[in-house]
N, C-alpha and C positions, 0 to 999 in steps of 0.2 A: 372458381372463387377458390380462396383457400386460407384456412385459421391457423397454419400453423404460424404461431408469433409467439419469440420469444420476449418476454418482457423481463429487464433489469431493474436494479434500483435508480433511481433517480440521483447522478451523481450530485448535480446543482442545488436540484431542491430538497435532497434527503428523502423523497418518497420512499417506501420500500414497492419491490413488484406490485404488490397486492393495489397500492394505492395508485400505481401506476396505470394499471391496466383497468384499475375501475374507472378513472380521468378519460382515457380512452373510450371503453366503451360508451360512457355518458357522451362524449362529446361525439362519437362516430356510430351511437347505436341505431337512431333513427335510419340512418342512410342503410346502416349493414339491415338493417328490418326489413326494408324494401328491399333488398336486394334479395333475399332469405324469398321473401313473398313470391319474386321474379321467378326465383327457382324453383318452388313450389310443384311439384310434380314432374319433375324433370329427373332423367335417370341418371349417375353418378359413375363417369367410366374413368377408370383408368389404364393404362398401357404400359407398360416397362418393357425396354429391348436393353439386354445386354449380349454382350461378344465372348465366346469361349475362348478364348487367346490362345489357349493348348492347338485347339482344332486350327485355328487361321495360320496359328506356326508352324503346325505339320504339313501345311498344304502349302506352303507358300518359299517358291524355290529362292526369290529372291532373299527372302526374311533368315532362310538357311544358309545360303550366300554372306549375307552379313556376319549374322553369328559366326560363322566360322573363319571369317577374317577377324572378328575382335575379339577369339579367343587368343588368337596369335601376337595379340597385342599388348602393353602392361598395364595395370591400370591406370586409371586417372591419378592417383595420386606419384604415380613413377614418374611421370611426365615431367622433362624439365621445366622447368621456372621459370618466366623470364625474370631477366636481369635487372636491377634498378639501377639508378644514375647516384653514384655516391654524393652523399649529399651532405 
């Protein structure tokens, strides 16, 4: 369950972000309270995994080879552009 919610003002209703949030909580409050009661006493766990790209690149012969091949090629903007038919 997550409460990472971004609330914006209502473009059509003219309601402020606060009013939008209050209306949402009023309509969903009972359901949210019920869910929170179900979670009471449960541990909260969060795991993150990240990739050390520099270590991966250093250990990959395939990536090293691709980087060497790309170094000899012109930058993307230097490639010939397709010609369009005269209009």
